[in-house]
C-alpha positions in Angstrom: 269.3 -84.0 176.8 268.2 -87.4 175.7 265.2 -87.3 177.8 264.3 -83.8 176.5 264.5 -85.0 173.0 262.5 -87.9 173.6 259.8 -85.9 175.0 259.9 -83.6 172.2 259.6 -86.4 169.7 256.6 -88.0 171.6 254.9 -84.6 171.0 256.0 -84.4 167.4 254.6 -87.9 166.9 251.2 -87.0 168.5 250.9 -83.8 166.3 251.5 -85.7 163.1 248.9 -88.5 164.4 246.5 -85.8 165.0 247.0 -84.4 161.7 247.2 -87.6 159.8 243.7 -87.5 158.1 244.4 -84.1 156.8 247.8 -85.0 155.4 246.4 -87.9 153.7 243.7 -85.9 152.1 246.4 -83.6 150.8 248.6 -86.4 149.4 245.5 -87.9 147.7 244.5 -84.5 146.2 248.0 -83.8 144.8 248.1 -87.4 143.4 244.7 -87.1 141.7 245.6 -83.7 140.3 249.0 -84.3 138.6 250.7 -81.4 137.3 253.9 -80.8 135.3 257.0 -78.8 136.3 256.3 -75.1 136.9 252.6 -75.6 136.4 251.8 -77.0 139.8 249.2 -74.4 140.7 246.9 -76.5 142.6 249.5 -78.5 144.5 251.4 -75.6 145.5 248.0 -73.7 146.5 246.9 -76.6 148.9 250.3 -76.6 150.5 250.4 -72.9 151.0 247.0 -72.7 152.3 247.8 -75.5 154.9 251.0 -73.8 155.9 249.2 -70.5 156.4 246.4 -72.2 158.5 249.3 -73.2 160.9 250.5 -69.6 161.2 253.7 -69.9 158.9 254.6 -66.7 157.2 254.5 -67.5 153.6 256.2 -65.9 150.6 254.6 -66.9 147.2 256.3 -66.8 143.8 259.7 -67.3 145.4 262.6 -66.8 143.0 260.2 -65.5 140.5 258.7 -69.1 140.0 254.9 -69.1 140.2 254.6 -72.4 141.9 257.3 -72.0 144.4 257.0 -70.9 148.0 259.0 -70.2 151.2 257.3 -70.6 154.5 258.9 -69.8 157.9 257.9 -70.2 161.6 260.4 -68.5 164.0 261.4 -69.6 167.3 263.9 -68.0 169.9 266.9 -66.1 168.8 270.0 -67.8 167.8 269.9 -71.6 166.6 269.9 -73.0 163.2 267.5 -72.3 160.3 266.3 -75.8 159.2 264.2 -76.4 155.9 261.9 -79.2 154.9 261.8 -79.2 151.0 258.6 -80.1 149.3 258.3 -81.3 145.8 254.9 -81.9 144.0 255.5 -82.0 140.3 254.4 -85.1 138.3 255.7 -86.9 135.2 254.1 -86.7 131.6 251.3 -89.3 131.0 251.9 -91.4 134.2 251.3 -88.8 136.9 252.8 -89.2 140.4 254.8 -92.4 139.4 257.9 -90.8 141.4 255.6 -90.1 144.5 256.2 -86.5 144.7 252.7 -86.3 146.4 254.3 -88.0 149.3 257.4 -85.9 149.3 255.3 -82.7 149.3 253.1 -83.8 152.1 255.7 -85.5 154.3 257.7 -82.2 154.3 254.4 -80.2 155.2 253.7 -82.6 158.1 257.1 -82.4 159.3 257.1 -78.6 159.1 253.8 -78.3 160.9 254.8 -80.7 163.7 258.1 -78.6 164.3 256.1 -75.2 163.9 253.9 -76.5 166.9 257.0 -76.5 169.2 259.2 -73.9 167.5 258.7 -71.3 170.3 260.5 -73.6 172.6 263.5 -73.8 170.2 266.4 -71.6 169.3 266.0 -71.3 165.5 263.5 -71.2 162.7 261.7 -73.9 160.7 261.2 -73.2 157.0 259.2 -75.3 154.4 260.2 -74.7 150.8 257.9 -75.5 147.9 260.5 -76.5 145.0 258.8 -77.0 141.7 259.9 -79.0 138.6 262.2 -81.5 140.0 261.6 -83.8 137.0 264.0 -82.1 134.6 263.2 -78.4 135.3 265.6 -77.9 138.1 263.4 -75.7 140.3 265.9 -75.8 143.2 268.8 -74.7 141.1 266.6 -71.7 139.8 265.7 -70.8 143.4 269.5 -71.1 144.5 270.5 -69.0 141.6 268.1 -66.3 143.0 269.3 -66.6 146.6 266.3 -68.1 148.0 268.1 -70.4 150.3 270.3 -67.7 151.7 270.5 -68.0 155.6 269.4 -71.6 155.6 271.8 -73.8 157.4 270.4 -77.4 156.8 267.8 -79.0 154.2 266.0 -82.2 154.9 263.5 -84.0 152.4 262.8 -87.6 151.8 262.0 -89.7 148.7 259.6 -92.8 148.5 261.3 -95.9 147.0 261.1 -99.7 147.0 263.8 -100.0 149.7 265.0 -97.8 152.7 268.1 -96.1 152.8 269.6 -93.3 154.9 271.6 -92.2 151.8 271.6 -93.5 148.2 274.2 -92.0 145.8 272.7 -90.0 142.9 274.2 -89.2 139.5 275.4 -86.0 138.5 273.6 -85.1 135.2 273.8 -82.4 132.4 271.6 -82.4 129.3 272.9 -81.8 126.0 271.2 -81.4 122.6 273.0 -81.8 119.1 271.4 -80.0 116.3 272.7 -81.0 112.8 272.2 -78.7 109.8 272.4 -80.1 106.4 271.0 -79.3 102.9 267.7 -80.5 101.5 267.4 -82.2 98.3 265.1 -84.6 96.5 266.1 -88.1 98.0 265.4 -89.8 94.6 265.9 -87.2 92.0 269.1 -85.5 93.3 270.3 -87.0 96.7 273.9 -86.0 95.6 273.0 -82.4 96.0 271.9 -82.8 99.6 273.7 -83.1 103.0 271.8 -85.6 105.2 271.5 -84.1 108.9 269.5 -87.2 110.0 272.7 -89.5 109.0 274.7 -87.2 111.3 272.3 -87.9 114.1 272.3 -91.7 113.4 276.1 -91.7 113.5 276.2 -89.9 116.7 273.8 -92.2 118.2 275.8 -95.2 117.1 279.2 -93.8 118.2 277.8 -93.0 121.7 276.5 -96.5 121.9 280.1 -97.7 121.0 281.7 -95.4 123.5 279.7 -96.9 126.4 282.0 -100.0 126.4 284.9 -97.8 127.6 283.3 -95.8 130.2 282.9 -96.4 134.0 280.0 -98.7 135.3 278.4 -95.7 137.0 278.0 -93.7 133.7 274.4 -93.6 132.0 274.0 -91.9 128.7 270.5 -91.9 127.2 268.8 -89.9 124.6 265.9 -89.3 122.1 265.9 -88.2 118.4 263.6 -85.0 118.5 263.9 -84.1 114.9 264.5 -86.6 112.0 263.5 -84.4 109.0 260.4 -83.5 107.1 259.5 -86.3 104.7 261.2 -89.5 103.4 261.5 -88.0 100.1 263.6 -85.0 101.4 267.0 -85.2 102.4 267.1 -83.9 106.1 268.3 -80.3 106.2 267.8 -80.4 110.0 267.9 -83.2 112.6 268.5 -83.2 116.4 269.0 -85.5 119.3 268.9 -84.9 123.1 270.9 -86.7 125.7 271.2 -86.8 129.5 274.9 -87.5 130.5 275.1 -88.9 133.9 278.0 -90.1 136.2 278.3 -90.6 140.1 281.7 -88.9 140.0 281.0 -85.1 139.8 284.6 -84.4 138.8 284.4 -86.6 135.8 281.3 -85.0 134.4 283.0 -82.4 132.2 285.5 -84.9 130.7 282.6 -87.3 129.9 280.6 -84.5 128.2 283.7 -83.8 126.1 283.7 -87.6 124.9 280.1 -87.4 124.1 280.6 -84.1 122.1 283.5 -85.8 120.3 281.0 -88.3 118.9 278.8 -85.6 117.4 281.7 -83.7 115.9 282.9 -86.8 114.2 279.6 -87.4 112.9 279.3 -83.7 111.6 282.9 -84.2 109.9 281.8 -87.5 108.3 278.7 -86.3 106.7 279.4 -82.7 106.1 276.7 -81.4 108.2 277.2 -78.3 110.6 276.9 -79.0 114.3 275.1 -76.8 116.8 275.6 -77.8 120.5 273.0 -76.6 123.1 274.2 -77.3 126.5 272.6 -75.8 129.9 275.0 -74.1 132.0 274.0 -76.0 135.1 273.0 -79.6 135.6 272.0 -81.8 138.5 275.0 -82.4 140.7 275.7 -85.5 142.5 274.2 -85.8 146.2 276.8 -85.2 148.9 276.1 -87.3 152.0 276.3 -85.9 155.4 277.3 -88.8 157.9 276.3 -87.1 161.2 272.8 -86.3 159.9 272.6 -89.8 158.4 273.5 -91.3 161.7 270.7 -89.3 163.4 268.3 -90.6 160.8 269.3 -94.1 161.4 268.5 -93.8 165.2 265.1 -92.2 164.3 264.3 -95.1 161.8 264.8 -97.3 164.9 262.4 -95.2 167.0 259.9 -95.5 164.2 260.3 -99.2 163.9 261.6 -98.9 160.2 264.1 -101.4 159.0 266.8 -100.0 156.8 267.7 -102.0 153.7 271.4 -103.3 153.7 273.7 -100.9 151.9 273.8 -101.4 148.0 276.9 -103.0 146.5 276.1 -101.8 142.9 278.3 -99.1 141.5 275.7 -97.4 139.3 274.0 -95.1 142.0 270.6 -94.2 140.7 268.8 -91.4 139.1 269.7 -87.5 139.5 267.9 -84.9 141.4 268.4 -81.1 142.1 268.7 -81.9 145.8 272.3 -82.7 144.8 272.8 -79.1 144.2 271.4 -78.1 147.6 273.7 -80.6 149.2 276.7 -78.8 147.7 276.0 -75.6 149.5 274.9 -76.8 153.0 274.4 -79.9 155.0 271.6 -81.9 153.6 269.8 -85.2 154.0 267.6 -87.1 151.4 266.6 -90.6 152.9 264.6 -93.1 150.9 261.9 -94.9 152.5 260.1 -98.1 150.9 256.4 -97.8 150.2 256.4 -101.1 148.1 258.6 -104.1 147.8 259.4 -104.6 144.2 258.0 -101.8 142.0 260.6 -99.1 140.6 260.2 -95.3 140.1 258.4 -94.0 137.1 256.2 -97.0 136.5 252.4 -97.2 136.8 252.8 -99.7 139.6 254.7 -97.1 141.7 252.1 -94.5 140.9 249.6 -96.6 142.4 251.8 -97.5 145.5 252.1 -93.7 146.0 248.5 -93.6 147.0 248.1 -97.1 148.7 247.6 -97.6 152.4 251.4 -98.5 152.7 252.2 -95.4 150.8 250.1 -93.3 153.3 251.5 -95.0 156.3 255.0 -94.4 155.2 254.3 -90.8 154.3 253.2 -90.1 157.9 256.2 -92.0 159.1 258.4 -89.9 156.9 256.9 -86.7 158.3 257.9 -88.0 161.8 261.4 -89.0 160.5 262.0 -85.5 159.2 260.7 -83.9 162.2 262.6 -86.1 164.7 265.9 -85.3 162.7 265.2 -81.7 162.8 264.6 -81.5 166.4 267.8 -83.4 166.9 269.8 -80.7 165.0 267.9 -77.8 167.1 268.6 -79.3 170.3 272.0 -81.1 170.0 274.5 -78.6 169.4 277.2 -80.9 169.0 275.4 -82.9 166.2 274.8 -79.6 164.2 278.5 -78.7 164.6 279.5 -82.1 163.3 277.2 -81.8 160.5 278.8 -78.6 159.5 282.2 -79.8 159.8 281.4 -82.9 157.8 279.9 -80.8 155.0 283.3 -78.9 154.7 285.3 -82.3 154.0 
């Protein structure tokens, strides 16, 4: 079996090398045309067209989302359904400073490579276009509409400044506190008013004080979105939005209750009325899959990519809707270094995502994903171990 896998991986490598110029061209196009979540019309279009050129059957507007898609290439009967997930939304103002042009194109390249040999494999290969990862939760909306039904395993990658087979993510839920007070002239009759902005400020300060008593992995950060109309009017309405994060999925609800208590206390102290807006679902913490990660480790070696030593920090990193996918099926989300020092969501990282090193790692990422998928297609024992590990 090992010889067969090595031969198939050599063919996958050649396919991606032959396709490299076009993949770089697509990555550059997405990078130069940054689009916000659920508005990635140009990016999704170029990915869809390339999949169609490679004889994928493509469903557009998946789950009712205009920039989502599902593409499939079918092999022989039986075997797993393995999906590569593409992301391609950008950030406001700073464009592809999270490198989603690399994510989208690496999954495209992996899908095209596997499609070139799928008739020799038992199973099917899928490429999903998943919009609005940056806060919109496109994958969650697709999950809710059943878009991933029948998929056995999902794979994707993320560019970073280090290389890891797995990196913890933080479960997150957004929450908004809206305070309703009573307007009055701030100089003539302030005693007649109820200051909603005071309630926001007290909430902000209370949450700042709360941080001292929370686990190290917790992150709570927010912005004041409404402070009132004018300095001479007691604010009748004020609002603040927070993202509440923790690596411990089971602790998230308790953490949210603590944050809500800060706002309720502020409302009681000021006399304002509190309105809480909270989404039903948030981003869940990424669940790792050790058998798939071990396969990724071996494939990193084949590609001469050095893995960064494991992190010792307790704080994890950001949050991602891939976490929700990992809670319903075996999944992997390796991180690959496209630079040495720059961090995500900076202008420096945006430039790295279009650099020569960025292009080179995008092509290696396509190979890494394709190699790992073919391991799962061919090695039944690995596939079963991945399913068993997921159930733990």
